C-alpha positions as CSV (number, residue, x, y, z in Angstrom):
1,M,153.9,-69.7,-91.0
2,F,151.2,-71.9,-89.5
3,A,152.3,-71.5,-85.8
4,Q,149.1,-69.8,-84.9
5,Q,145.8,-69.5,-86.7
6,P,142.3,-68.3,-85.7
7,P,140.1,-71.0,-84.3
8,R,137.3,-72.6,-86.3
9,R,134.7,-71.7,-83.8
10,G,134.6,-69.6,-80.6
11,G,136.8,-66.7,-79.8
12,G,140.5,-66.1,-78.9
13,R,143.5,-67.8,-80.5
14,R,145.2,-71.1,-80.1
15,R,148.5,-72.7,-80.8
16,A,148.7,-74.9,-84.0
17,R,148.7,-78.6,-84.1
18,V,149.8,-80.9,-86.9
19,T,146.3,-80.8,-88.3
20,D,146.4,-77.0,-88.7
21,A,149.4,-76.9,-91.1
22,P,147.9,-79.1,-94.0
23,E,144.6,-77.2,-94.1
24,L,145.7,-74.6,-96.6
25,R,147.9,-76.6,-98.9
26,P,145.2,-79.1,-100.2
27,R,142.9,-76.2,-101.0
28,R,145.6,-74.5,-103.0
29,D,146.6,-77.7,-104.8
30,F,142.9,-78.4,-105.6
31,F,142.2,-75.0,-107.1
32,N,145.6,-74.4,-108.7
33,V,146.7,-77.8,-110.0
34,F,143.6,-80.0,-110.2
35,L,140.9,-77.5,-111.3
36,G,143.5,-75.4,-113.2
37,A,144.6,-78.4,-115.3
38,T,141.1,-79.7,-115.7
39,L,139.4,-76.6,-116.9
40,G,142.3,-74.7,-118.4
41,A,141.1,-72.5,-121.2
42,S,137.5,-73.8,-120.6
43,I,137.2,-71.7,-117.5
44,F,136.1,-68.7,-119.4
45,V,133.5,-70.7,-121.3
46,L,132.3,-72.2,-118.0
47,A,132.0,-68.8,-116.4
48,Q,130.0,-67.5,-119.3
49,M,127.7,-70.6,-119.1
50,L,127.2,-70.1,-115.4
51,I,126.4,-66.4,-115.8
52,S,123.9,-67.1,-118.6
53,L,122.3,-69.9,-116.5
54,A,123.1,-72.6,-119.1
55,P,121.5,-76.0,-118.6
56,L,123.2,-78.4,-116.2
57,K,123.8,-81.0,-118.8
58,D,125.8,-78.5,-120.9
59,I,128.0,-77.6,-117.9
60,L,128.6,-81.2,-117.0
61,A,129.4,-82.1,-120.6
62,L,132.0,-79.3,-120.7
63,L,133.5,-80.6,-117.5
64,G,133.6,-84.1,-118.8
65,A,135.3,-83.1,-122.0
66,S,137.9,-81.0,-120.1
67,L,138.7,-83.9,-117.8
68,N,139.2,-86.2,-120.8
69,T,141.7,-83.9,-122.4
70,S,143.6,-83.3,-119.1
71,S,143.9,-87.0,-118.1
72,N,147.2,-87.3,-119.8
73,F,148.6,-84.4,-117.7
74,F,147.4,-86.0,-114.5
75,I,149.0,-89.4,-115.5
76,Q,152.3,-87.7,-116.3
77,Y,152.2,-85.7,-113.1
78,V,151.6,-88.7,-110.8
79,S,154.2,-90.8,-112.6
80,L,156.7,-88.0,-112.2
81,R,156.0,-87.8,-108.5
82,G,156.1,-91.5,-108.0
83,L,159.1,-92.5,-110.1
84,C,161.3,-89.5,-109.8
85,M,160.5,-86.8,-107.3
86,I,159.9,-89.1,-104.3
87,W,163.3,-90.8,-104.7
88,L,165.0,-87.4,-105.2
89,K,164.2,-86.6,-101.6
90,L,166.9,-89.2,-100.6
91,V,169.7,-87.2,-102.2
92,W,168.5,-83.6,-102.7
93,P,169.9,-81.4,-99.9
94,H,168.0,-78.9,-97.8
95,P,167.8,-75.4,-99.4
96,A,169.7,-74.0,-96.5
97,V,172.5,-76.5,-97.2
98,L,172.5,-75.4,-100.9
99,M,172.8,-71.7,-99.8
100,W,175.6,-72.7,-97.4
101,T,177.5,-74.4,-100.3
102,L,176.9,-71.3,-102.5
103,R,178.2,-68.9,-99.8
104,K,181.2,-71.1,-99.2
105,L,182.1,-70.9,-102.9
106,L,181.5,-67.2,-103.0
107,A,183.5,-66.7,-99.8
108,K,186.4,-68.7,-101.4
109,F,186.5,-67.2,-104.8
110,V,184.6,-63.8,-104.8
111,C,183.9,-62.1,-101.5
112,A,185.8,-63.6,-98.6
113,K,184.6,-61.1,-96.0
114,R,180.9,-60.4,-96.8
115,C,179.9,-64.0,-97.9
116,N,181.6,-65.9,-95.1
117,L,179.4,-67.7,-92.5
118,T,179.7,-67.4,-88.8
119,F,179.8,-70.4,-86.5
120,R,176.2,-69.8,-85.4
121,E,175.0,-69.6,-89.0
122,E,176.7,-72.8,-89.9
123,F,175.2,-74.5,-86.9
124,T,171.7,-73.3,-87.8
125,V,172.1,-74.5,-91.4
126,W,173.1,-78.0,-90.4
127,A,170.8,-78.4,-87.5
128,P,168.0,-81.0,-87.9
129,K,164.8,-79.7,-89.4
130,S,161.2,-80.6,-88.7
131,F,158.9,-82.3,-91.2
132,M,156.8,-79.9,-93.3
133,Y,153.4,-81.4,-92.8
134,G,151.6,-78.6,-94.5
135,K,153.6,-79.1,-97.7
136,E,154.2,-82.9,-97.9
137,L,150.8,-84.0,-96.8
138,G,149.2,-81.6,-99.2
139,I,151.1,-83.2,-102.0
140,M,150.0,-86.7,-100.8
141,L,146.3,-85.6,-100.8
142,L,146.7,-84.1,-104.3
143,I,148.1,-87.4,-105.6
144,A,145.3,-89.3,-103.9
145,L,142.7,-86.9,-105.4
146,M,144.1,-87.5,-108.9
147,G,144.1,-91.2,-108.5
148,I,140.5,-91.3,-107.1
149,E,139.1,-88.9,-109.7
150,L,140.6,-90.8,-112.7
151,A,140.1,-94.3,-111.3
152,I,137.1,-95.0,-113.5
153,T,137.7,-92.9,-116.6
154,A,141.6,-93.2,-116.8
155,P,142.6,-96.3,-114.8
156,L,146.2,-96.1,-116.1
157,V,146.8,-93.6,-113.3
158,L,146.2,-96.2,-110.6
159,P,149.6,-98.1,-110.9
160,F,151.5,-94.8,-110.7
161,T,149.5,-93.7,-107.8
162,A,150.2,-97.0,-106.0
163,L,153.9,-96.7,-106.8
164,Y,153.9,-93.2,-105.4
165,F,152.4,-94.2,-102.0
166,L,154.6,-97.4,-101.9
167,F,157.8,-95.5,-102.5
168,G,156.6,-92.6,-100.3
169,Y,156.1,-95.0,-97.4
170,L,159.7,-96.1,-97.6
171,V,161.2,-92.6,-98.1
172,Y,159.1,-90.8,-95.5
173,K,159.5,-93.5,-93.0
174,H,163.3,-93.3,-93.4
175,H,163.2,-89.5,-93.2
176,L,160.9,-89.3,-90.1
177,L,163.1,-91.8,-88.3
178,Y,166.6,-90.6,-89.2
179,V,166.4,-87.2,-90.9
180,Y,163.7,-84.9,-89.5
181,S,163.3,-83.9,-85.8
182,R,159.9,-83.9,-84.2
183,S,158.8,-80.5,-83.1
184,Y,155.1,-81.1,-82.3
185,E,152.5,-83.9,-82.0
186,S,148.9,-84.3,-83.0
187,G,147.7,-87.1,-80.8
188,G,146.1,-88.8,-83.8
189,E,143.9,-85.9,-84.7
190,F,145.2,-85.7,-88.3
191,W,143.0,-88.7,-89.2
192,V,139.8,-86.5,-88.7
193,L,141.1,-84.0,-91.3
194,F,142.3,-86.8,-93.7
195,F,138.9,-88.7,-93.5
196,D,137.0,-85.5,-94.3
197,R,139.3,-84.9,-97.4
198,V,138.8,-88.5,-98.6
199,C,135.0,-88.1,-98.4
200,I,135.3,-84.8,-100.4
201,M,137.4,-86.7,-103.0
202,L,134.8,-89.4,-103.3
203,G,132.0,-86.9,-103.8
204,T,134.1,-85.0,-106.4
205,M,134.8,-88.3,-108.2
206,T,131.1,-88.9,-108.7
207,I,130.6,-85.4,-110.1
208,F,133.4,-85.6,-112.5
209,T,132.6,-89.1,-113.6
210,A,129.0,-88.1,-114.2
211,A,130.3,-85.1,-116.3
212,Q,132.3,-87.5,-118.4
213,L,129.2,-89.7,-118.8
214,F,127.3,-86.7,-120.0
215,A,130.1,-86.0,-122.5
216,K,129.7,-89.6,-123.8
217,V,125.9,-89.1,-124.1
218,A,125.2,-91.6,-121.3
219,I,122.5,-89.4,-119.8
220,L,120.7,-91.9,-117.6
221,Q,123.9,-93.3,-116.0
222,A,125.1,-89.7,-115.3
223,I,121.8,-88.7,-113.7
224,L,121.8,-91.7,-111.5
225,M,125.4,-91.1,-110.4
226,V,124.7,-87.4,-109.6
227,L,121.6,-88.3,-107.6
228,T,123.0,-91.2,-105.7
229,G,126.8,-90.8,-105.4
230,P,127.2,-87.6,-103.4
231,L,124.2,-88.5,-101.2
232,A,125.7,-91.9,-100.4
233,V,129.1,-90.3,-99.5
234,Y,127.4,-87.6,-97.4
235,V,125.3,-90.2,-95.5
236,F,128.4,-92.3,-94.8
237,W,130.4,-89.2,-93.7
238,G,127.6,-88.2,-91.3
239,H,127.3,-91.7,-89.9
240,C,131.1,-91.7,-89.1
241,Q,130.9,-88.2,-87.7
242,R,128.1,-89.2,-85.2
243,K,129.7,-92.5,-84.3
244,F,133.4,-91.8,-84.0
245,L,134.1,-88.0,-83.8
246,A,133.0,-87.6,-80.2
247,Q,135.3,-90.5,-79.2
248,V,138.2,-88.8,-81.0
249,E,137.6,-85.4,-79.4
250,R,136.8,-86.8,-75.9
251,V,138.2,-90.1,-74.6
252,P,135.3,-92.3,-73.2
253,L,135.5,-92.8,-69.4
254,E,135.6,-96.6,-69.9
255,V,138.7,-96.3,-72.0
256,A,140.2,-93.7,-69.7
257,R,139.6,-96.0,-66.7
258,K,141.6,-98.8,-68.3
259,M,144.5,-96.6,-69.3
260,P,147.6,-96.8,-67.1
261,T,148.2,-93.9,-64.7
262,A,151.0,-91.5,-65.4
263,T,152.6,-88.6,-63.6
264,V,153.3,-85.4,-65.5
265,P,156.5,-83.6,-64.4
266,R,156.0,-80.0,-63.4
267,E,158.8,-78.9,-65.7
268,L,156.5,-79.7,-68.6
269,Y,154.6,-76.5,-68.0
270,I,157.8,-74.4,-67.9
271,A,159.1,-72.9,-71.2
272,P,162.3,-74.8,-72.4
273,E,164.3,-71.5,-72.2
274,Q,163.4,-71.1,-68.5
275,R,164.3,-74.6,-67.4
276,K,167.4,-75.4,-65.3
277,G,170.4,-76.1,-67.4
278,S,169.0,-74.3,-70.5
279,M,171.6,-72.7,-72.8
280,G,169.3,-69.8,-73.6
281,W,166.6,-68.9,-76.0
282,H,166.7,-70.1,-79.6
283,P,165.0,-68.3,-82.5
284,E,163.3,-71.5,-83.7
285,A,161.8,-72.5,-80.4
286,G,158.1,-73.0,-80.3
287,K,157.6,-73.0,-84.1
288,A,155.5,-75.5,-85.9
289,W,158.1,-75.7,-88.7
290,V,161.6,-75.7,-87.1
291,G,164.6,-74.7,-89.2
292,Y,163.0,-73.0,-92.1
293,G,163.1,-69.4,-91.0
294,V,159.3,-68.9,-91.1
295,P,157.7,-66.5,-88.6
296,M,156.2,-67.9,-85.5
297,W,153.1,-65.8,-85.5
298,T,150.7,-64.8,-88.2
299,L,147.5,-62.7,-88.3
């Protein structure tokens, strides 16, 4: 699905990296899960207030009241992810394996001819799959967003957030080493995307915390947080962009001079299907998500 996307700037197309896949999932989780659970039925009242150009303090008070009422949902969501869903990944089979089991049962008891699997289909079902960065990393960022947003106003969410990342480190480390197969590499470029998302979370935290202060009639504290919090986050983000981004995108010559020399084999620039000893073309070759049946190219 994310094998090729239009570039951020410039013309032409480019092949996807690991940083391309998670770009869409956090946005969907932010709008569907976080804002949807926060605003809920208040979205219509908020839209009416924005159209009628209501005072800012009334809008922030509405957001603060909505966040207070939805904090229980966020705590339950994070606790479910940290105590149940993350461990379920150790025993829950891949959907293709579930379909293989279903078709085996249907072939045995219902339709032996039409539901039976060929050898190639069975091999494809049981072949190692790649890690779905666009899905799993989006969920991680959503859990981190909930933990950061509610850290001040609902600190009960913090232990469950810590448990999620503690157990997730154990489960994902095991899966990346022994379950999933690596199909592409980022060269460490995912950190740039992750750092940008963390700064967005910090800025969002100040806005929602100020909204709750408005709801509690702490007007002065809310105004100070709105004026100083997002600005401080933006200044810190800009400082890191100027100081470190160029070194991430282009290796400094001093660092490159100290790096050991290496030889790149010529076969690296030949498609795997055209190399000597290849068994032929595979329908999953070249995809960002291998083994899930998603198309290689998108518009």
